[in-house]
Structures are given as structure tokens and as C-alpha cells.
N, C-alpha and C positions, 0 to 999 in steps of 0.2 A: 393225394388224399382227397383235401375237402372238394374236389371236380369230380369222384368218383362218387363220392355219399352226395352229391345234391342229382344224377341220373337214378329216374325212378325206371321202375322194374331187371328185371337180370340181364339186360341189352346194354354196355358201354361201348358199344362204337355201333354205330345201324348198318358199315359195309364188310361187303363177303372182301374174302383175304383175299382174291383177286383186281378190286377194286385199290384194294390198298396198296397192290401191290402196282398196279396200273399208275397209279398215283405216284407210287416214291421212283420208278422208273421216270415219268417225266419230269421232278424235280431233280435227277441226275444228271439229262439231257440237258436243262436250260440252266444247274448251272454247270456244265463242262467237266463233269462227271464219267467215268468208266459206266457202264451199265453193268451193277448187281444182281445178285438175291438179297434177301434178309439173312440170309444164314454166312454167307461172304460177309459179312457186317461182323459176325460173331469172329471170323479169322484174321477178321481186319484189327479186331479190340486184339484180342487175344496174344497177338502178333506187339503191334504199339506198347501192350503192357509190359511184354518180354522186353521191346527194345528197349522201354524207361527204365527197366527191373524192379516193377512194380517185385513185390513182394511175392511166391507163389500164394500163400494164404488169404491174400487180400481178392489176387489174382482166380483163385479158386473162386469164390465170395462171390463174385462178381458176378462170373457167369455162369455157378451153377454147376461147378465139373467140383465131384467127388476127389479127384486122385488129382497131382501134378502132371500125371503119369500120362494124363487123354493130352492137356496143353501141349507139352514138352512134345507129343506125338504127333496128335492130330492138329492145332490149333493154332500152332504158331510158326512162322515164317520169316524168312531176311528178307530185309530190304537192300536196295541197290543200294545205297551211300553208304550205310555202314558195311553189306559186301565191299566196297571199292578203303572205306576204313581196313575192315581186318585184313584186304588182299595187300595193302598199303603195306601192314604191319609184317605180316609173314615175307615180304618185297625185301623188307631195309633188315629184319633177321638174315635171310641169307645174301644178304647185300652183303651182313657186314661181317658175316661168314671168307667171304670172297677176297674182302679187302676193296672192295668196290667204291668208291666215290661219287659225289655227285654229277664228277665231271667225267667220266668211265661210262656210266649209266648207257648210251646210245651205243657203244661200245660190245661189238660178238663179241663175244663171254668162250672160255677156254670149257665146255662142258665132259671134257673127259673126268671130271671126277665125280659128277653125277655118274656115270656110268662102270667107274670102278666102284664105287659104297654102293652098286646090287652086287658086283662079284663080289666083295666080302673083302675086297685089296686096298 
């Protein structure tokens, strides 16, 4: 706020949006980060807040969203590391259902139970 108050006139940033974006891209390249738009940063921010379990109320305030539906349906995405963790939880559940232990994991499964489940048998 102090910096804004020091500005004389109505122009806060004397650069065009294009100049700012080009400088942003150069910064990303310089730091070996993938190229992205400013709007991509908005998606990343929403996804990270979801990953960190930030309450919707705070995420909505920070992102300027009026409803949590917008955050959940448009802005949040999954991350590879967490996707692997979720897949492991699901795999473990089914392995326990099938009675598979760690030494049996690489052995081929008899998947007949899966096909029978779809037929209601």
C-alpha cells in the first residue's frame, strides 16, 4: 500500500500487458519453469489450495470466486504425486479384498471375479 501511495498520477505500472507477459515468460525460462499464462497461475493456485485442504471460504476469498462450485469445477486439477497416492490407496483396497500380499503383487491375477461381478453373479 505504501508503494501505491507513492505513485504520482493514475498509472500504477508504466508497462503494457504484453511487455509484462514477455518479461514473465523470460523469467520462467530463466528458472527452467514451463511457459504459462497468468491465468494458468490462477488454476495452479486453486489446485494447490485444494491439495493443501485450504477451506473453501478462504480459497474463494483469495481467488475472488463467488461460489465454491467455480473452484471445484473449473479451477482445481489433480497432481501426479497425489494421483499416485490415491491410486495406491485404491490398489491396496482391492488387493486386500482379493487377499493379495506383497509377495503376490507381481503374479498374474485370476480376474474372473471382476467379469462375474459385472454379470451379477
